[in-house]
C-alpha positions as protocol buffer text, in pm:
chain_id: "A"
residue {
  index: 1
  type: UNK
  ca { x: 1504 y: -54 z: 1777 }
}
residue {
  index: 2
  type: UNK
  ca { x: 1428 y: -216 z: 2085 }
}
residue {
  index: 3
  type: UNK
  ca { x: 1745 y: -136 z: 2255 }
}
residue {
  index: 4
  type: UNK
  ca { x: 1671 y: 253 z: 2267 }
}
residue {
  index: 5
  type: UNK
  ca { x: 1307 y: 264 z: 2272 }
}
residue {
  index: 6
  type: UNK
  ca { x: 1115 y: 348 z: 2581 }
}
residue {
  index: 7
  type: UNK
  ca { x: 802 y: 190 z: 2649 }
}
residue {
  index: 8
  type: UNK
  ca { x: 429 y: 266 z: 2730 }
}
residue {
  index: 9
  type: UNK
  ca { x: 278 y: 118 z: 3052 }
}
residue {
  index: 10
  type: UNK
  ca { x: -115 y: 114 z: 3048 }
}
residue {
  index: 11
  type: UNK
  ca { x: -299 y: 50 z: 3323 }
}
residue {
  index: 12
  type: UNK
  ca { x: -706 y: 28 z: 3271 }
}
residue {
  index: 13
  type: UNK
  ca { x: -999 y: -50 z: 3507 }
}
residue {
  index: 14
  type: UNK
  ca { x: -1334 y: -18 z: 3353 }
}
residue {
  index: 15
  type: UNK
  ca { x: -1544 y: -75 z: 3659 }
}
residue {
  index: 16
  type: UNK
  ca { x: -1803 y: 151 z: 3691 }
}
residue {
  index: 17
  type: UNK
  ca { x: -1780 y: 193 z: 3318 }
}
residue {
  index: 18
  type: UNK
  ca { x: -2058 y: 37 z: 3061 }
}
residue {
  index: 19
  type: UNK
  ca { x: -1969 y: -294 z: 2927 }
}
residue {
  index: 20
  type: UNK
  ca { x: -1907 y: -153 z: 2594 }
}
residue {
  index: 21
  type: UNK
  ca { x: -1629 y: 19 z: 2735 }
}
residue {
  index: 22
  type: UNK
  ca { x: -1427 y: -297 z: 2832 }
}
residue {
  index: 23
  type: UNK
  ca { x: -1458 y: -395 z: 2467 }
}
residue {
  index: 24
  type: UNK
  ca { x: -1336 y: -103 z: 2323 }
}
residue {
  index: 25
  type: UNK
  ca { x: -1047 y: -93 z: 2555 }
}
residue {
  index: 26
  type: UNK
  ca { x: -979 y: -426 z: 2435 }
}
residue {
  index: 27
  type: UNK
  ca { x: -1054 y: -356 z: 2041 }
}
residue {
  index: 28
  type: UNK
  ca { x: -811 y: -33 z: 2072 }
}
residue {
  index: 29
  type: UNK
  ca { x: -524 y: -180 z: 2269 }
}
residue {
  index: 30
  type: UNK
  ca { x: -526 y: -513 z: 2070 }
}
residue {
  index: 31
  type: UNK
  ca { x: -545 y: -286 z: 1756 }
}
residue {
  index: 32
  type: UNK
  ca { x: -204 y: -92 z: 1855 }
}
residue {
  index: 33
  type: UNK
  ca { x: -39 y: -445 z: 1921 }
}
residue {
  index: 34
  type: UNK
  ca { x: -9 y: -386 z: 2316 }
}
residue {
  index: 35
  type: UNK
  ca { x: 165 y: -686 z: 2491 }
}
residue {
  index: 36
  type: UNK
  ca { x: -37 y: -785 z: 2825 }
}
residue {
  index: 37
  type: UNK
  ca { x: 175 y: -811 z: 3149 }
}
residue {
  index: 38
  type: UNK
  ca { x: -144 y: -895 z: 3327 }
}
residue {
  index: 39
  type: UNK
  ca { x: -517 y: -855 z: 3309 }
}
residue {
  index: 40
  type: UNK
  ca { x: -556 y: -458 z: 3269 }
}
residue {
  index: 41
  type: UNK
  ca { x: -201 y: -374 z: 3227 }
}
residue {
  index: 42
  type: UNK
  ca { x: -10 y: -384 z: 2939 }
}
residue {
  index: 43
  type: UNK
  ca { x: 309 y: -231 z: 2709 }
}
residue {
  index: 44
  type: UNK
  ca { x: 336 y: -62 z: 2410 }
}
residue {
  index: 45
  type: UNK
  ca { x: 617 y: 96 z: 2224 }
}
residue {
  index: 46
  type: UNK
  ca { x: 675 y: 451 z: 2349 }
}
residue {
  index: 47
  type: UNK
  ca { x: 614 y: 617 z: 1997 }
}
residue {
  index: 48
  type: UNK
  ca { x: 433 y: 955 z: 1929 }
}
residue {
  index: 49
  type: UNK
  ca { x: 143 y: 814 z: 1737 }
}
residue {
  index: 50
  type: UNK
  ca { x: 100 y: 548 z: 1957 }
}
residue {
  index: 51
  type: UNK
  ca { x: 62 y: 766 z: 2261 }
}
residue {
  index: 52
  type: UNK
  ca { x: -168 y: 999 z: 2093 }
}
residue {
  index: 53
  type: UNK
  ca { x: -392 y: 709 z: 2017 }
}
residue {
  index: 54
  type: UNK
  ca { x: -353 y: 546 z: 2399 }
}
residue {
  index: 55
  type: UNK
  ca { x: -437 y: 896 z: 2512 }
}
residue {
  index: 56
  type: UNK
  ca { x: -742 y: 949 z: 2330 }
}
residue {
  index: 57
  type: UNK
  ca { x: -855 y: 601 z: 2456 }
}
residue {
  index: 58
  type: UNK
  ca { x: -764 y: 664 z: 2795 }
}
residue {
  index: 59
  type: UNK
  ca { x: -964 y: 1009 z: 2814 }
}
residue {
  index: 60
  type: UNK
  ca { x: -1301 y: 843 z: 2687 }
}
residue {
  index: 61
  type: UNK
  ca { x: -1248 y: 561 z: 2908 }
}
residue {
  index: 62
  type: UNK
  ca { x: -1233 y: 834 z: 3226 }
}
residue {
  index: 63
  type: UNK
  ca { x: -1525 y: 1003 z: 3043 }
}
residue {
  index: 64
  type: UNK
  ca { x: -1719 y: 719 z: 3056 }
}
residue {
  index: 65
  type: UNK
  ca { x: -1676 y: 609 z: 3464 }
}
residue {
  index: 66
  type: UNK
  ca { x: -1364 y: 408 z: 3419 }
}
residue {
  index: 67
  type: UNK
  ca { x: -1026 y: 457 z: 3546 }
}
residue {
  index: 68
  type: UNK
  ca { x: -692 y: 480 z: 3377 }
}
residue {
  index: 69
  type: UNK
  ca { x: -314 y: 549 z: 3381 }
}
residue {
  index: 70
  type: UNK
  ca { x: -31 y: 586 z: 3131 }
}
residue {
  index: 71
  type: UNK
  ca { x: 349 y: 586 z: 3241 }
}
residue {
  index: 72
  type: UNK
  ca { x: 656 y: 633 z: 3038 }
}
residue {
  index: 73
  type: UNK
  ca { x: 877 y: 399 z: 3168 }
}
residue {
  index: 74
  type: UNK
  ca { x: 1263 y: 231 z: 3053 }
}
residue {
  index: 75
  type: UNK
  ca { x: 1379 y: -112 z: 3121 }
}
residue {
  index: 76
  type: UNK
  ca { x: 1753 y: -113 z: 3215 }
}
residue {
  index: 77
  type: UNK
  ca { x: 1785 y: -489 z: 3164 }
}
residue {
  index: 78
  type: UNK
  ca { x: 1908 y: -589 z: 2861 }
}
residue {
  index: 79
  type: UNK
  ca { x: 1751 y: -943 z: 2870 }
}
residue {
  index: 80
  type: UNK
  ca { x: 1428 y: -817 z: 2960 }
}
residue {
  index: 81
  type: UNK
  ca { x: 1416 y: -563 z: 2668 }
}
residue {
  index: 82
  type: UNK
  ca { x: 1506 y: -854 z: 2392 }
}
residue {
  index: 83
  type: UNK
  ca { x: 1250 y: -1091 z: 2591 }
}
residue {
  index: 84
  type: UNK
  ca { x: 982 y: -786 z: 2559 }
}
residue {
  index: 85
  type: UNK
  ca { x: 1062 y: -754 z: 2194 }
}
residue {
  index: 86
  type: UNK
  ca { x: 1044 y: -1104 z: 2133 }
}
residue {
  index: 87
  type: UNK
  ca { x: 676 y: -1120 z: 2277 }
}
residue {
  index: 88
  type: UNK
  ca { x: 596 y: -833 z: 2039 }
}
residue {
  index: 89
  type: UNK
  ca { x: 721 y: -1066 z: 1714 }
}
residue {
  index: 90
  type: UNK
  ca { x: 580 y: -1367 z: 1829 }
}
residue {
  index: 91
  type: UNK
  ca { x: 253 y: -1167 z: 1841 }
}
residue {
  index: 92
  type: UNK
  ca { x: 280 y: -1035 z: 1528 }
}
residue {
  index: 93
  type: UNK
  ca { x: 406 y: -1371 z: 1379 }
}
residue {
  index: 94
  type: UNK
  ca { x: 74 y: -1510 z: 1483 }
}
residue {
  index: 95
  type: UNK
  ca { x: -128 y: -1256 z: 1298 }
}
residue {
  index: 96
  type: UNK
  ca { x: 103 y: -1313 z: 981 }
}
residue {
  index: 97
  type: UNK
  ca { x: 54 y: -1680 z: 1020 }
}
residue {
  index: 98
  type: UNK
  ca { x: -337 y: -1676 z: 1033 }
}
residue {
  index: 99
  type: UNK
  ca { x: -297 y: -1444 z: 708 }
}
residue {
  index: 100
  type: UNK
  ca { x: -81 y: -1717 z: 517 }
}
residue {
  index: 101
  type: UNK
  ca { x: -304 y: -1980 z: 612 }
}
residue {
  index: 102
  type: UNK
  ca { x: -592 y: -1839 z: 411 }
}
residue {
  index: 103
  type: UNK
  ca { x: -389 y: -1771 z: 137 }
}
residue {
  index: 104
  type: UNK
  ca { x: -393 y: -2165 z: 3 }
}
residue {
  index: 105
  type: UNK
  ca { x: -754 y: -2137 z: -45 }
}
residue {
  index: 106
  type: UNK
  ca { x: -727 y: -1827 z: -246 }
}
residue {
  index: 107
  type: UNK
  ca { x: -459 y: -1980 z: -510 }
}
residue {
  index: 108
  type: UNK
  ca { x: -673 y: -2323 z: -511 }
}
residue {
  index: 109
  type: UNK
  ca { x: -977 y: -2133 z: -587 }
}
residue {
  index: 110
  type: UNK
  ca { x: -811 y: -1956 z: -930 }
}
residue {
  index: 111
  type: UNK
  ca { x: -648 y: -2313 z: -997 }
}
residue {
  index: 112
  type: UNK
  ca { x: -1019 y: -2480 z: -985 }
}
residue {
  index: 113
  type: UNK
  ca { x: -1166 y: -2193 z: -1175 }
}
residue {
  index: 114
  type: UNK
  ca { x: -917 y: -2226 z: -1452 }
}
residue {
  index: 115
  type: UNK
  ca { x: -929 y: -2615 z: -1478 }
}
residue {
  index: 116
  type: UNK
  ca { x: -1315 y: -2600 z: -1499 }
}
residue {
  index: 117
  type: UNK
  ca { x: -1260 y: -2332 z: -1801 }
}
residue {
  index: 118
  type: UNK
  ca { x: -1430 y: -2086 z: -1556 }
}
residue {
  index: 119
  type: UNK
  ca { x: -1204 y: -1747 z: -1605 }
}
residue {
  index: 120
  type: UNK
  ca { x: -1468 y: -1483 z: -1612 }
}
residue {
  index: 121
  type: UNK
  ca { x: -1512 y: -1102 z: -1554 }
}
residue {
  index: 122
  type: UNK
  ca { x: -1730 y: -1181 z: -1214 }
}
residue {
  index: 123
  type: UNK
  ca { x: -1467 y: -1448 z: -1113 }
}
residue {
  index: 124
  type: UNK
  ca { x: -1210 y: -1200 z: -1148 }
}
residue {
  index: 125
  type: UNK
  ca { x: -1415 y: -944 z: -926 }
}
residue {
  index: 126
  type: UNK
  ca { x: -1485 y: -1194 z: -667 }
}
residue {
  index: 127
  type: UNK
  ca { x: -1099 y: -1283 z: -617 }
}
residue {
  index: 128
  type: UNK
  ca { x: -1026 y: -923 z: -640 }
}
residue {
  index: 129
  type: UNK
  ca { x: -1230 y: -840 z: -325 }
}
residue {
  index: 130
  type: UNK
  ca { x: -1051 y: -1135 z: -162 }
}
residue {
  index: 131
  type: UNK
  ca { x: -733 y: -1014 z: -240 }
}
residue {
  index: 132
  type: UNK
  ca { x: -809 y: -635 z: -124 }
}
residue {
  index: 133
  type: UNK
  ca { x: -930 y: -786 z: 237 }
}
residue {
  index: 134
  type: UNK
  ca { x: -578 y: -966 z: 250 }
}
residue {
  index: 135
  type: UNK
  ca { x: -378 y: -663 z: 177 }
}
residue {
  index: 136
  type: UNK
  ca { x: -621 y: -484 z: 412 }
}
residue {
  index: 137
  type: UNK
  ca { x: -555 y: -727 z: 680 }
}
residue {
  index: 138
  type: UNK
  ca { x: -151 y: -711 z: 578 }
}
residue {
  index: 139
  type: UNK
  ca { x: -184 y: -357 z: 650 }
}
residue {
  index: 140
  type: UNK
  ca { x: -307 y: -382 z: 992 }
}
residue {
  index: 141
  type: UNK
  ca { x: -88 y: -600 z: 1099 }
}
residue {
  index: 142
  type: UNK
  ca { x: 233 y: -422 z: 962 }
}
residue {
  index: 143
  type: UNK
  ca { x: 115 y: -126 z: 1149 }
}
residue {
  index: 144
  type: UNK
  ca { x: 156 y: -297 z: 1459 }
}
residue {
  index: 145
  type: UNK
  ca { x: 464 y: -514 z: 1395 }
}
residue {
  index: 146
  type: UNK
  ca { x: 716 y: -247 z: 1544 }
}
residue {
  index: 147
  type: UNK
  ca { x: 993 y: -495 z: 1561 }
}
residue {
  index: 148
  type: UNK
  ca { x: 973 y: -652 z: 1214 }
}
residue {
  index: 149
  type: UNK
  ca { x: 821 y: -998 z: 1309 }
}
residue {
  index: 150
  type: UNK
  ca { x: 1013 y: -1269 z: 1071 }
}
residue {
  index: 151
  type: UNK
  ca { x: 704 y: -1382 z: 898 }
}
residue {
  index: 152
  type: UNK
  ca { x: 636 y: -1035 z: 805 }
}
residue {
  index: 153
  type: UNK
  ca { x: 864 y: -1069 z: 479 }
}
residue {
  index: 154
  type: UNK
  ca { x: 699 y: -1389 z: 372 }
}
residue {
  index: 155
  type: UNK
  ca { x: 351 y: -1276 z: 394 }
}
residue {
  index: 156
  type: UNK
  ca { x: 422 y: -962 z: 182 }
}
residue {
  index: 157
  type: UNK
  ca { x: 593 y: -1211 z: -104 }
}
residue {
  index: 158
  type: UNK
  ca { x: 305 y: -1445 z: -56 }
}
residue {
  index: 159
  type: UNK
  ca { x: 31 y: -1144 z: -120 }
}
residue {
  index: 160
  type: UNK
  ca { x: 249 y: -1047 z: -430 }
}
residue {
  index: 161
  type: UNK
  ca { x: 202 y: -1413 z: -595 }
}
residue {
  index: 162
  type: UNK
  ca { x: -165 y: -1400 z: -513 }
}
residue {
  index: 163
  type: UNK
  ca { x: -183 y: -1088 z: -740 }
}
residue {
  index: 164
  type: UNK
  ca { x: 36 y: -1209 z: -993 }
}
residue {
  index: 165
  type: UNK
  ca { x: -145 y: -1503 z: -1027 }
}
residue {
  index: 166
  type: UNK
  ca { x: -473 y: -1306 z: -1030 }
}
residue {
  index: 167
  type: UNK
  ca { x: -325 y: -1096 z: -1287 }
}
residue {
  index: 168
  type: UNK
  ca { x: -283 y: -1391 z: -1502 }
}
residue {
  index: 169
  type: UNK
  ca { x: -619 y: -1512 z: -1406 }
}
residue {
  index: 170
  type: UNK
  ca { x: -782 y: -1189 z: -1536 }
}
residue {
  index: 171
  type: UNK
  ca { x: -556 y: -1217 z: -1885 }
}
residue {
  index: 172
  type: UNK
  ca { x: -718 y: -1534 z: -1937 }
}
residue {
  index: 173
  type: UNK
  ca { x: -1100 y: -1421 z: -1825 }
}
residue {
  index: 174
  type: UNK
  ca { x: -1028 y: -1142 z: -2107 }
}
residue {
  index: 175
  type: UNK
  ca { x: -916 y: -1377 z: -2401 }
}
residue {
  index: 176
  type: UNK
  ca { x: -1251 y: -1586 z: -2297 }
}
residue {
  index: 177
  type: UNK
  ca { x: -1486 y: -1331 z: -2323 }
}
residue {
  index: 178
  type: UNK
  ca { x: -1362 y: -1172 z: -2616 }
}
residue {
  index: 179
  type: UNK
  ca { x: -1278 y: -1485 z: -2847 }
}
residue {
  index: 180
  type: UNK
  ca { x: -1556 y: -1514 z: -3125 }
}
residue {
  index: 181
  type: UNK
  ca { x: -1745 y: -1831 z: -3096 }
}
residue {
  index: 182
  type: UNK
  ca { x: -1664 y: -1945 z: -3414 }
}
residue {
  index: 183
  type: UNK
  ca { x: -1534 y: -1743 z: -3747 }
}
residue {
  index: 184
  type: UNK
  ca { x: -1712 y: -1591 z: -4020 }
}
residue {
  index: 185
  type: UNK
  ca { x: -1737 y: -1774 z: -4330 }
}
residue {
  index: 186
  type: UNK
  ca { x: -1497 y: -1680 z: -4568 }
}
residue {
  index: 187
  type: UNK
  ca { x: -1628 y: -1472 z: -4879 }
}
residue {
  index: 188
  type: UNK
  ca { x: -1621 y: -1683 z: -5216 }
}
residue {
  index: 189
  type: UNK
  ca { x: -1311 y: -1553 z: -5443 }
}
residue {
  index: 190
  type: UNK
  ca { x: -1455 y: -1299 z: -5737 }
}
residue {
  index: 191
  type: UNK
  ca { x: -1392 y: -1585 z: -5986 }
}
residue {
  index: 192
  type: UNK
  ca { x: -1625 y: -1825 z: -5817 }
}
residue {
  index: 193
  type: UNK
  ca { x: -1880 y: -1556 z: -5855 }
}
residue {
  index: 194
  type: UNK
  ca { x: -2147 y: -1565 z: -6119 }
}
residue {
  index: 195
  type: UNK
  ca { x: -2099 y: -1357 z: -6403 }
}
residue {
  index: 196
  type: UNK
  ca { x: -2374 y: -1118 z: -6332 }
}
residue {
  index: 197
  type: UNK
  ca { x: -2226 y: -1053 z: -6000 }
}
residue {
  index: 198
  type: UNK
  ca { x: -1885 y: -1011 z: -6088 }
}
residue {
  index: 199
  type: UNK
  ca { x: -1777 y: -669 z: -6103 }
}
residue {
  index: 200
  type: UNK
  ca { x: -1534 y: -730 z: -6343 }
}
residue {
  index: 201
  type: UNK
  ca { x: -1797 y: -849 z: -6637 }
}
residue {
  index: 202
  type: UNK
  ca { x: -1991 y: -587 z: -6849 }
}
residue {
  index: 203
  type: UNK
  ca { x: -2383 y: -585 z: -6785 }
}
residue {
  index: 204
  type: UNK
  ca { x: -2556 y: -706 z: -7113 }
}
residue {
  index: 205
  type: UNK
  ca { x: -2744 y: -471 z: -7294 }
}
residue {
  index: 206
  type: UNK
  ca { x: -3111 y: -476 z: -7295 }
}
residue {
  index: 207
  type: UNK
  ca { x: -3119 y: -452 z: -7689 }
}
residue {
  index: 208
  type: UNK
  ca { x: -2856 y: -751 z: -7716 }
}
residue {
  index: 209
  type: UNK
  ca { x: -2580 y: -488 z: -7770 }
}
residue {
  index: 210
  type: UNK
  ca { x: -2264 y: -541 z: -7558 }
}
C-alpha cells in the first residue's frame, strides 16, 4: 500500500487561537495516526476519509484564529517511503503493546476469582466492561493502523483469548448461582408409611366393618 499511496502534509499553527485549539489539533491528529516530521508539521496517508477529517479540523483551526495548510505530496524515493511506512507501523505497534500490557491483569483477575470460588454475576459484569474497553481501544488503534503493524494480529488473538476465558468464567458463575445449596430430603417409600397414610390400604369403617 505504501508504494503507491500519496500523502497528506499537514501544517498547523495555533498562534492567535485559544489554548483549547492546540489541544484539539493534537487530539484529532493523534486519533488519525499522524506522524510528525517536526513540530506542527505531520504526514498522513492520502485516503478520502482521512482527508475529509483533516479538512474539517483545519476549517475549525482557521475559524478559531489559527492558520493551517494541507498539501498532497508524493515521495519518489523508495527508501524514504519505506522508512515512513515503518514509522507508522512502529507508532501503531507502540499502541498495541500498551494494550497487550493490560491483558495479563485481566486474565489474572479471572483466575484469582476462580481460585477463591467467587465466580458470580457481578464479577462477570465487571470483567465484561473491561473487555469492552479493550475492544474499543483495539478498534481505535486498528482504524489508524494503515500499514498492518506486526503486533496487530497478536493483539486481536489475545483479545479473543480474553473473550474465551470470560465465557468460561460466565458458565462457572451461572453454575454457582443456580446450584441448590442442598438437595431436599427424599420421600420415604410407601411401604414405610403408617397404614393410615398409605393410599393402597382401605380406611376402617367407623362401625367396625371392613
